[in-house]
Each structure stands twice: as structure tokens, then as C-alpha cells.
C-alpha positions in Angstrom: -9.7 -29.4 -21.6 -7.7 -26.8 -20.1 -4.4 -26.6 -18.4 -4.9 -26.6 -14.5 -3.0 -23.1 -13.2 -0.7 -23.4 -10.4 0.9 -20.5 -9.0 4.6 -20.8 -8.4 5.5 -19.0 -6.6 4.5 -15.1 -4.1 0.6 -14.2 -4.6 1.7 -10.3 -4.9 4.8 -11.1 -7.4 3.7 -10.9 -11.4 6.7 -13.8 -12.1 4.4 -16.5 -10.0 2.0 -16.5 -12.7 1.4 -17.8 -16.4 3.4 -15.9 -19.0 0.0 -15.0 -21.0 -0.9 -13.4 -17.4 2.3 -11.4 -17.5 2.1 -10.2 -20.8 -1.6 -9.2 -20.1 -0.8 -7.1 -17.5 2.1 -5.5 -19.0 -0.1 -4.7 -21.7 -2.9 -3.5 -20.2 -0.8 -1.4 -17.7 0.2 1.3 -20.2 -3.4 1.8 -20.1 -3.2 2.1 -16.2 -0.7 4.4 -16.4 -2.8 7.1 -17.8 -5.3 7.0 -14.8 -3.0 6.2 -11.6 -0.5 9.4 -12.7 -3.7 11.4 -13.9 -3.4 14.9 -12.8 -6.6 14.8 -10.5 -4.5 13.2 -7.6 -1.8 15.3 -7.5 -4.6 18.6 -7.1 -6.1 17.0 -4.1 -3.1 15.8 -2.9 -1.9 19.1 -3.1 -5.0 21.0 -1.9 -5.6 22.9 -5.7 -8.9 21.0 -6.6 -11.6 23.6 -6.7 -14.5 22.8 -4.8 -16.1 22.3 -8.1 -13.8 19.6 -9.0 -14.1 17.8 -5.5 -18.2 17.9 -6.1 -17.7 15.7 -9.4 -15.1 13.6 -7.8 -17.3 12.5 -4.7 -20.5 12.4 -6.3 -19.1 11.0 -10.1 -17.7 8.0 -8.1 -20.6 7.7 -6.2 -23.2 4.9 -8.2 -19.8 2.8 -8.3 -19.3 2.6 -4.5 -22.5 2.5 -3.8 -23.0 -0.4 -6.2 -20.1 -2.4 -5.9 -21.2 -4.9 -3.6 -24.1 -6.0 -6.0 -21.7 -6.0 -8.9 -19.5 -8.6 -6.9 -22.8 -10.3 -6.3 -23.7 -10.6 -9.9 -20.1 -12.4 -10.4 -21.0 -14.7 -7.4 -24.2 -15.8 -9.4 -22.0 -17.1 -12.0 -20.4 -19.7 -9.9 -21.7 -22.9 -9.2 -20.2 -25.3 -6.3 -18.3 -27.7 -7.1 -18.3 -27.0 -11.1 -14.2 -26.8 -11.4 -11.7 -25.0 -9.0 -12.2 -21.6 -10.3 -15.6 -21.6 -9.8 -15.0 -22.8 -5.8 -12.4 -20.2 -5.2 -14.2 -17.2 -6.9 -17.6 -18.5 -4.7 -15.2 -18.2 -1.0 -13.9 -14.7 -2.2 -16.8 -13.1 -3.5 -19.1 -14.7 -0.5 -16.0 -12.8 1.9 -15.1 -10.1 -0.1 -19.1 -8.9 -0.3 -19.3 -8.5 3.4 -16.0 -6.5 3.6 -17.8 -4.1 1.4 -20.6 -3.7 3.1 -19.5 -0.4 5.2 -17.5 1.4 2.6 -20.8 3.2 0.8 -21.0 5.0 4.7 -17.1 5.6 4.6 -17.2 7.1 1.4 -19.9 9.5 2.7 -17.6 10.6 5.4 -14.8 11.4 3.4 -17.6 13.2 0.8 -18.3 15.4 4.0 -15.0 16.1 4.7 -14.2 18.1 2.0 -17.3 19.9 2.4 -19.8 17.9 0.2 -22.9 17.3 2.0 -23.8 12.6 1.8 -27.7 13.9 0.6 -25.5 15.5 -2.3 -24.4 12.2 -3.4 -27.5 10.1 -2.4 -30.1 12.2 -4.4 -28.2 14.9 -6.5 -28.0 14.7 -10.0 -24.4 12.7 -11.5 -22.3 15.3 -13.1 -22.3 14.8 -16.8 -20.0 12.0 -18.2 -19.4 10.7 -14.7 -21.4 7.7 -15.2 -19.5 6.2 -17.2 -17.4 3.5 -14.9 -21.0 2.3 -13.4 -22.5 1.4 -16.5 -19.5 -0.1 -17.4 -19.5 -2.2 -13.9 -22.9 -2.8 -14.6 -22.6 -4.3 -18.1 -19.8 -6.8 -17.4 -20.9 -7.7 -14.3 -24.4 -8.5 -15.4 -23.0 -10.0 -18.7 -19.7 -10.7 -18.8 -18.1 -14.1 -18.1 -17.1 -14.9 -14.3 -13.3 -14.1 -15.2 -14.2 -10.7 -17.2 -16.1 -9.6 -14.2 -13.8 -10.4 -11.8 -10.8 -9.0 -13.7 -12.5 -5.8 -15.2 -14.1 -4.9 -11.6 -11.9 -6.7 -8.8 -8.4 -6.8 -10.7 -8.7 -3.3 -12.6 -10.7 -1.2 -10.6 -9.6 -2.2 -7.3 -5.8 -2.4 -7.9 -5.7 1.3 -9.9 -7.8 2.4 -6.9 -5.1 0.8 -4.2 -2.6 3.2 -6.4 -4.2 6.2 -6.2 -5.6 6.0 -2.6 -2.2 5.2 -1.6 -0.8 8.5 -3.3 -3.2 10.6 -0.8 -3.2 8.7 2.5 0.5 8.6 2.1 0.8 12.2 2.2 1.3 13.9 5.6 0.1 17.3 3.8 -3.4 15.8 2.7 -4.2 14.4 5.8 -2.9 17.1 8.3 -5.3 19.1 5.9 -8.5 17.6 8.3 -9.2 18.1 12.2 -7.5 15.5 14.1 -10.7 15.3 16.4 -12.3 13.8 13.0 -9.4 12.4 10.8 -10.0 8.8 11.5 -13.3 8.4 10.9 -13.2 11.1 7.8 -10.5 9.0 5.9 -11.8 5.8 7.0 -12.4 4.8 3.4 -9.2 6.0 2.1 -7.0 4.2 4.3 -8.6 1.0 4.3 -8.3 1.2 0.3 -4.6 2.2 0.5 -4.0 -0.8 3.2 -5.7 -4.0 1.7 -6.2 -3.6 -1.8 -2.2 -3.8 -1.9 -3.0 -8.0 -1.8 -7.0 -7.8 -2.9 -6.5 -7.5 -7.0 -3.9 -10.0 -7.1 -5.9 -12.1 -5.2 -8.7 -11.7 -8.5 -6.3 -12.0 -10.7 -5.2 -15.6 -9.1 -9.2 -16.3 -9.7 -8.8 -15.1 -13.2 -6.2 -17.4 -14.2 -7.5 -20.3 -12.3 -10.8 -19.9 -13.8 -9.3 -19.9 -17.5 -6.0 -22.3 -16.7 -2.5 -21.8 -17.5 -2.9 -22.0 -21.3 -5.9 -20.6 -22.6 -7.1 -19.6 -26.0 -5.5 -16.2 -27.2 -9.1 -15.4 -28.1 -10.4 -15.6 -24.3 -6.9 -13.3 -22.9 -7.5 -10.6 -25.7 -10.8 -10.3 -24.3 -9.7 -10.1 -20.6 -7.5 -7.9 -21.8 -9.7 -5.6 -23.1 -12.5 -5.4 -20.4 -9.9 -4.5 -18.0 -8.3 -1.8 -20.2 -12.0 -0.6 -20.6 -12.2 -0.4 -16.7 -8.8 1.9 -16.8 -10.3 4.1 -19.7 -13.2 4.3 -18.2 -11.6 5.9 -14.8 -9.4 7.9 -17.0 -12.4 9.7 -18.5 -14.5 10.2 -15.0 -11.4 11.7 -13.8 -11.2 13.7 -17.0 -14.4 15.1 -16.1 -13.6 15.9 -12.4 -11.0 18.5 -13.7 -12.8 19.5 -16.6 -13.3 23.7 -16.7 -11.9 23.6 -13.1 -9.3 26.2 -12.4 -6.5 25.5 -10.0 -7.4 27.5 -6.9 -6.1 26.7 -3.4 -7.7 29.1 -1.6 -11.3 27.9 -2.9 -10.5 24.4 -1.8 -9.0 25.3 1.6 -12.1 27.2 2.4 -14.3 24.6 1.6 -12.6 21.8 3.8 -12.5 24.6 6.6 -16.0 25.4 6.2 
């Protein structure tokens, strides 16, 4: 029987979690850093990303944005009410947050249009080569993985890293000011939401993972969760690499695309 997990402090402090969690997060953060510090974010923030780069970014991530409620729904299907404390916590959290996700696809399309990438190009267009890697991984882990693995890979890893790069862009006055004031709020709604609430959202996911696994899980189970988290970060980094591949840094092209 697993040892019951009880958080010992604030939700957003790593010291509140078991030592195995702290070690795992530290190990995975080395890989996360290669994504959240990727050159893509500074190129977008500073207005140096080409229009081709923005098309790859907006279109390439669209299957993940559009499919995110479905990935969470598959995790929900793994739960059974009353079976365990972890199941109950995951069930309540997933039901609540699937509803939160329902408008995010529309917000992403609005942001895409702000960068002069038409929404129909996302909905009907062909994915840029190599960019489907993240969506395929989300589909695989949410379908075939355990409850703890799917929550860790999708909601902890992907949403956590997304909160960090979103914050980088949304907190840039220069980037925000690049959009017309009359449409800025609607255009940047997706970015605003993810730069704000995702500060706690991935921590809630981490708490679920700990509750499911317990305070002293098997080393093999911890290693598996760590690999799933790192695989999410690697998939995100590869997608970012595809966005900047063969794209020259041409600020004038970017500015003309946004202003068009």
C-alpha cells in the first residue's frame, strides 16, 4: 500500500512536496530550460521573427491548442470516483479545467490573426514539417499513459512551460504595444490568460501526480514520470526549432506582416 501524500506547505513552493518530487523537478528543469529559453521567444518579443516563422509557430501548435480539452478528457476517463483520493482530486480538477479550456482555441485564432496568419490557414492548412511532434506526443500519453503520467506530461510539463514563455511575451511592453490598441485585448487574450493563471495550474497538476503516486512511490514509477515530463519538453523544443529553421532575422518583414 502506498504512503499517503500530504502537502506540507504552500501549493507553489517545491519544498512543500516529497523529496522524490523535488529531485524529479530539478532533473527535468534542466531539459525545460532548453525550451523556455529558446531563441524563438526573444525573436517574437523583439519583432525579429519572420512571417514564415510566425506561420510555423501558429499553425504548428494549433493541433495542441485545439486538442487540449480532448487530451484532458482522456485523462478524466482514467479516473473512477471513490477509488482513491488521487482519482477524486484528478476528477474534480479535470472537469473544472476542461471547461476553462473551451474558449482557448478561439483565443489562439485571434492571436494568430494579429500576426497576419489567417485562422483558416490553421483550421484547414497543412502542418509545417516536423511540427506535429508535440500533438502526437500529447495524443499518445493521454491515450496510453497512466493517469499520473498523462497529467504530468500534459498539464504539469506543457502548461507549466507555456506559462513561462507566455509571461516572457505578455510582460514585454514593446511586444504588447505592437498591436493596435483597439483590438489588443482580444488579440492577446490567449497570451494574457496563460501568462496569468498558469502560475498555479501546473502546480495543481503536480499535486495531483503526487496524490496519485503517494509520498514514497517506487523508483521505477518516478523515473517513468520524469521521462514523460522530459519528453514533453523535448517535443516542445523540437517544435520551436522547426519554427526558426531557415528563417532569417528580418524585423522589417515581421513588422510589415503585423501591420498589414
